[in-house]
Residue frames as qw, qx, qy, qz and C-alpha x, y, z in Angstrom:
[[0.269, -0.849, -0.018, 0.455, -19.44, -20.48, 41.78],
 [0.625, 0.668, 0.077, 0.397, -17.29, -18.26, 39.65],
 [0.509, -0.629, 0.057, 0.584, -14.05, -16.41, 40.14],
 [0.482, 0.858, 0.041, 0.173, -12.86, -13.47, 38.06],
 [0.704, -0.344, 0.106, 0.612, -9.09, -13.12, 37.82],
 [0.292, 0.952, 0.043, 0.083, -8.18, -9.57, 36.83],
 [0.825, -0.226, 0.087, 0.510, -4.45, -9.87, 36.24],
 [0.066, -0.826, 0.143, 0.542, -3.87, -6.58, 34.48],
 [0.776, 0.581, 0.170, 0.175, -2.05, -5.96, 31.26],
 [0.478, -0.522, 0.299, 0.640, 1.17, -4.72, 29.73],
 [0.318, 0.692, -0.296, -0.576, 2.25, -2.94, 26.60],
 [0.913, 0.289, 0.288, 0.019, 1.95, -5.26, 23.62],
 [0.361, -0.513, 0.535, 0.565, 5.23, -5.79, 21.84],
 [0.726, 0.632, 0.257, -0.086, 5.45, -5.51, 18.07],
 [0.522, -0.224, 0.443, 0.694, 7.92, -5.38, 15.23],
 [0.377, 0.758, 0.503, 0.174, 5.46, -3.49, 13.05],
 [0.189, 0.968, 0.055, 0.157, 6.62, -0.32, 11.30],
 [0.534, 0.572, -0.406, 0.471, 10.28, -0.97, 12.07],
 [0.601, -0.727, 0.174, -0.284, 9.93, -1.22, 15.83],
 [0.857, -0.391, 0.279, 0.187, 13.26, -2.38, 17.26],
 [0.769, 0.360, 0.198, 0.491, 15.32, -1.36, 14.22],
 [0.277, 0.533, -0.025, 0.799, 15.88, 2.33, 15.01],
 [0.292, -0.288, -0.594, 0.692, 16.07, 4.26, 18.30],
 [0.178, 0.057, -0.029, -0.982, 13.78, 6.94, 16.86],
 [0.588, -0.224, -0.572, -0.527, 10.90, 4.44, 16.61],
 [0.002, -0.088, 0.776, -0.625, 9.35, 4.21, 20.06],
 [0.226, -0.519, -0.814, -0.128, 6.03, 3.40, 21.70],
 [0.274, -0.763, -0.180, -0.558, 3.52, 5.74, 23.33],
 [0.772, -0.610, -0.147, 0.098, 4.56, 4.35, 26.72],
 [0.717, -0.056, 0.004, 0.694, 8.24, 5.05, 25.98],
 [0.153, 0.599, 0.154, 0.771, 7.41, 8.59, 24.86],
 [0.503, -0.778, -0.160, -0.341, 5.59, 9.27, 28.11],
 [0.835, -0.429, -0.078, 0.335, 8.41, 7.76, 30.19],
 [0.604, 0.191, 0.056, 0.772, 11.10, 9.74, 28.40],
 [0.057, -0.698, -0.130, -0.702, 9.21, 13.00, 28.85],
 [0.672, -0.706, -0.148, -0.168, 8.45, 12.27, 32.52],
 [0.832, -0.350, 0.025, 0.430, 12.09, 11.29, 33.23],
 [0.031, 0.932, -0.159, -0.325, 13.31, 14.41, 31.37],
 [0.597, -0.179, 0.626, 0.468, 15.19, 12.28, 28.82],
 [0.266, 0.419, 0.601, 0.626, 13.21, 13.94, 26.03],
 [0.044, 0.394, 0.225, -0.890, 12.18, 17.59, 25.90],
 [0.411, 0.598, 0.686, 0.046, 8.82, 17.84, 24.11],
 [0.127, 0.908, 0.036, -0.397, 9.66, 21.45, 23.24],
 [0.146, -0.580, 0.642, 0.480, 12.56, 20.20, 21.11],
 [0.514, 0.264, 0.800, 0.161, 10.42, 17.87, 18.99],
 [0.141, 0.384, -0.286, -0.866, 10.11, 19.47, 15.56],
 [0.655, 0.153, -0.437, -0.598, 8.30, 16.68, 13.73],
 [0.308, -0.127, 0.896, -0.292, 6.61, 13.59, 15.08],
 [0.606, 0.006, -0.538, -0.586, 4.46, 10.93, 13.47],
 [0.471, -0.140, 0.752, -0.440, 2.25, 8.57, 15.43],
 [0.501, 0.035, -0.727, -0.468, 0.89, 5.33, 14.03],
 [0.603, -0.195, 0.479, -0.607, -2.03, 3.88, 15.96],
 [0.940, 0.095, 0.181, -0.274, -3.03, 0.20, 16.02],
 [0.312, 0.657, -0.684, -0.055, 0.58, -0.89, 15.44],
 [0.202, 0.198, -0.954, 0.098, 0.48, -4.69, 15.52],
 [0.257, 0.263, 0.788, -0.494, -3.13, -4.83, 16.73],
 [0.555, 0.475, 0.210, -0.650, -6.64, -4.93, 15.27],
 [0.723, 0.421, -0.462, -0.295, -5.56, -7.75, 12.98],
 [0.975, -0.211, -0.072, 0.012, -4.67, -11.40, 13.69],
 [0.492, -0.283, -0.815, 0.119, -3.31, -12.57, 16.04],
 [0.145, -0.328, -0.497, 0.790, -4.17, -9.46, 18.14],
 [0.052, -0.426, -0.577, -0.695, -7.49, -8.61, 16.56],
 [0.320, -0.747, -0.558, 0.166, -8.80, -6.26, 19.25],
 [0.105, 0.743, -0.039, 0.659, -8.84, -2.61, 20.27],
 [0.482, -0.138, -0.608, 0.615, -7.25, -1.70, 23.61],
 [0.167, -0.832, -0.483, -0.213, -9.46, 1.42, 23.87],
 [0.413, -0.828, -0.067, 0.375, -6.81, 3.66, 25.43],
 [0.635, -0.028, 0.319, 0.703, -4.21, 4.13, 22.68],
 [0.221, 0.683, 0.382, 0.582, -6.04, 6.85, 20.76],
 [0.347, -0.919, -0.153, -0.105, -6.57, 8.95, 23.88],
 [0.701, -0.493, 0.164, 0.488, -2.92, 8.45, 24.87],
 [0.526, 0.263, 0.369, 0.719, -1.83, 9.64, 21.41],
 [0.011, -0.842, -0.316, -0.437, -4.11, 12.68, 21.65],
 [0.550, -0.818, -0.052, 0.163, -2.74, 13.53, 25.10],
 [0.677, -0.291, 0.270, 0.620, 0.86, 13.31, 23.88],
 [0.384, 0.510, 0.402, 0.656, 0.17, 15.26, 20.67],
 [0.181, -0.916, -0.237, -0.269, -1.43, 18.07, 22.67],
 [0.645, -0.682, 0.058, 0.339, 1.44, 18.09, 25.16],
 [0.613, -0.012, 0.333, 0.716, 4.04, 18.41, 22.41],
 [0.182, 0.690, 0.394, 0.580, 1.99, 21.12, 20.67],
 [0.399, -0.899, -0.177, 0.021, 1.78, 23.02, 23.99],
 [0.637, -0.560, 0.216, 0.484, 5.55, 22.93, 24.37],
 [0.227, -0.276, 0.524, 0.773, 6.29, 23.59, 20.67],
 [0.531, 0.576, 0.368, -0.501, 3.30, 24.97, 18.74],
 [0.398, 0.667, -0.434, -0.456, 5.33, 24.87, 15.50],
 [0.337, -0.233, 0.909, 0.078, 5.96, 21.10, 15.75],
 [0.598, 0.169, -0.501, -0.603, 4.60, 19.11, 12.84],
 [0.379, -0.101, 0.860, -0.325, 2.55, 16.28, 14.30],
 [0.582, 0.129, -0.549, -0.586, 0.86, 13.61, 12.21],
 [0.524, -0.099, 0.754, -0.384, -1.41, 10.87, 13.54],
 [0.458, 0.149, -0.725, -0.492, -2.07, 7.90, 11.27],
 [0.443, -0.056, 0.690, -0.570, -5.07, 5.99, 12.58],
 [0.030, -0.207, -0.937, -0.278, -7.48, 3.17, 11.75],
 [0.305, -0.731, -0.505, -0.341, -10.45, 4.55, 13.73],
 [0.079, 0.399, -0.413, 0.815, -10.19, 7.37, 16.24],
 [0.570, -0.498, -0.652, -0.025, -11.61, 6.09, 19.53],
 [0.105, 0.166, -0.395, 0.898, -12.06, 9.08, 21.85],
 [0.313, -0.519, -0.791, -0.084, -14.94, 8.46, 24.19],
 [0.314, -0.792, -0.471, 0.230, -17.21, 10.90, 26.00],
 [0.113, -0.970, 0.017, 0.215, -15.56, 14.12, 27.12],
 [0.576, -0.406, 0.480, 0.522, -12.22, 12.92, 25.73],
 [0.550, 0.571, 0.487, 0.367, -13.48, 13.61, 22.23],
 [0.011, -0.995, -0.030, 0.093, -12.78, 17.27, 23.04],
 [0.515, -0.562, 0.472, 0.443, -9.07, 16.37, 22.91],
 [0.579, 0.301, 0.617, 0.440, -9.54, 15.29, 19.30],
 [0.203, 0.910, 0.315, 0.179, -11.11, 18.67, 18.47],
 [0.320, -0.898, 0.187, 0.235, -8.39, 20.54, 20.40],
 [0.627, -0.259, 0.552, 0.485, -5.65, 18.60, 18.59],
 [0.487, 0.558, 0.524, 0.421, -7.12, 19.39, 15.16],
 [0.008, 0.986, 0.145, 0.077, -7.43, 23.08, 16.09],
 [0.480, -0.749, 0.331, 0.315, -3.80, 23.04, 17.30],
 [0.387, 0.718, -0.475, -0.331, -2.70, 21.83, 13.86],
 [0.461, -0.219, 0.859, 0.039, -2.26, 18.10, 14.40],
 [0.531, 0.319, -0.497, -0.607, -2.83, 16.35, 11.06],
 [0.650, -0.035, 0.710, -0.267, -4.91, 13.15, 11.12],
 [0.466, 0.373, -0.620, -0.509, -4.73, 10.64, 8.27],
 [0.856, -0.064, 0.379, -0.346, -6.83, 7.47, 8.24],
 [0.259, 0.430, -0.818, -0.281, -5.48, 4.18, 6.92],
 [0.934, -0.052, 0.023, -0.352, -6.71, 0.63, 6.45],
 [0.756, -0.341, 0.527, 0.185, -4.75, -2.62, 6.75],
 [0.751, 0.465, 0.361, 0.299, -4.55, -2.63, 2.95],
 [0.330, 0.825, -0.026, 0.457, -3.11, 0.90, 2.89],
 [0.702, -0.638, -0.098, 0.302, -0.92, 0.58, 5.99],
 [0.067, 0.954, -0.284, -0.063, 1.87, 3.18, 6.22],
 [0.898, 0.180, -0.146, 0.374, 5.42, 2.25, 5.27],
 [0.385, -0.897, 0.171, 0.133, 8.42, 3.40, 7.29],
 [0.783, 0.417, -0.150, 0.438, 11.94, 4.02, 6.04],
 [0.532, -0.792, 0.038, 0.296, 14.62, 4.94, 8.56],
 [0.620, 0.636, -0.087, 0.451, 17.25, 7.12, 6.98],
 [0.583, 0.016, -0.377, 0.720, 20.31, 8.60, 8.62],
 [0.058, 0.120, -0.174, 0.976, 18.88, 12.08, 9.17],
 [0.517, 0.006, 0.132, -0.846, 15.13, 11.46, 9.25],
 [0.372, 0.197, 0.902, -0.096, 12.36, 8.88, 9.33],
 [0.326, 0.116, -0.421, -0.838, 10.19, 8.77, 6.23],
 [0.379, 0.273, 0.822, -0.326, 6.64, 7.56, 6.58],
 [0.212, 0.032, -0.581, -0.785, 4.62, 6.99, 3.44],
 [0.302, 0.353, 0.781, -0.418, 0.83, 6.80, 3.66],
 [0.041, 0.390, 0.669, 0.632, -2.14, 7.02, 1.34],
 [0.200, 0.150, 0.306, -0.919, -4.32, 10.03, 2.08],
 [0.276, 0.343, 0.898, -0.015, -7.85, 8.58, 1.78],
 [0.315, 0.763, 0.325, -0.461, -9.72, 11.70, 0.62],
 [0.236, 0.756, -0.388, -0.471, -7.26, 12.67, -2.09],
 [0.965, 0.160, 0.205, 0.029, -6.36, 9.03, -2.86],
 [0.496, 0.755, -0.343, 0.257, -2.74, 10.15, -3.11],
 [0.819, -0.174, -0.321, 0.443, 0.42, 9.04, -1.46],
 [0.126, -0.942, 0.152, -0.270, 1.90, 11.45, 1.07],
 [0.746, 0.120, -0.434, 0.491, 5.37, 11.36, 2.56],
 [0.449, -0.879, -0.006, -0.161, 5.98, 12.50, 6.11],
 [0.553, 0.395, -0.499, 0.538, 9.47, 13.32, 7.35],
 [0.628, -0.731, -0.089, -0.251, 9.72, 12.91, 11.11],
 [0.072, 0.637, -0.662, 0.388, 12.35, 13.11, 13.81],
 [0.266, -0.131, 0.850, -0.436, 10.37, 10.63, 15.91],
 [0.577, -0.128, -0.615, -0.522, 7.91, 7.83, 15.15],
 [0.316, -0.172, 0.698, -0.620, 5.65, 6.86, 18.05],
 [0.434, -0.097, -0.814, -0.374, 3.68, 3.61, 17.85],
 [0.621, -0.231, 0.354, -0.660, 0.50, 2.80, 19.74],
 [0.296, 0.228, -0.920, -0.115, 0.90, -0.94, 20.29],
 [0.729, -0.352, -0.342, -0.477, -2.07, -1.66, 22.53],
 [0.434, -0.474, 0.635, -0.429, -2.29, -3.75, 25.66],
 [0.684, 0.054, -0.706, -0.177, -2.00, -7.49, 26.08],
 [0.789, -0.564, -0.110, -0.217, -2.94, -9.57, 29.12],
 [0.186, -0.702, 0.656, -0.204, -0.30, -10.03, 31.80],
 [0.525, 0.173, -0.833, -0.014, 1.18, -13.52, 32.05],
 [0.557, -0.360, 0.397, -0.635, -0.92, -15.42, 34.53],
 [0.694, 0.135, -0.677, -0.205, -0.39, -19.11, 33.73],
 [0.297, 0.055, -0.830, 0.469, 0.65, -20.14, 37.26],
 [0.316, 0.048, 0.418, -0.850, -2.27, -18.25, 38.80],
 [0.709, 0.125, -0.273, -0.637, -4.73, -19.79, 36.35],
 [0.598, 0.111, -0.794, 0.015, -3.35, -23.30, 37.01],
 [0.039, 0.048, -0.749, 0.659, -3.78, -22.78, 40.76],
 [0.543, 0.162, 0.274, -0.777, -7.50, -22.36, 40.03],
 [0.638, 0.130, 0.758, -0.038, -7.56, -25.54, 37.95],
 [0.567, 0.735, 0.001, -0.371, -7.53, -23.93, 34.52]]
């Protein structure tokens, strides 16, 4: 016989891109919570940068969680709805928007969200300064360095399995 234990997952933690060093560097999950709890007004966001695959898709977390890109698109569109003039930049490895959700990618581009691809070798660099966050990235088409000034940096950190050691041991694993 076989038993499948589906224990769920949780937000993966990371220190990539300055996570934990500045209160303006948050995760997609924190962004959603702050907006839902009315601790952050999306209409007041003037500039926001999102970095996808933060701490994932390379060892030791060499996998794609398959929901981060769509979450970033949802949040970018929400902020653009509330403040159409907001500068929103999404730095991504590969944009994974499946099926009908790919329409969000098209809507975001039409709304003015700027998408910039990066590779592990050209990963963005983050500098937290007193008044602004500076994110430096290499624009792949122009092969030039670009600097983004943002009020908020939002990281997509992926999902990791929930701790289930005791449950697994109870099944003899």
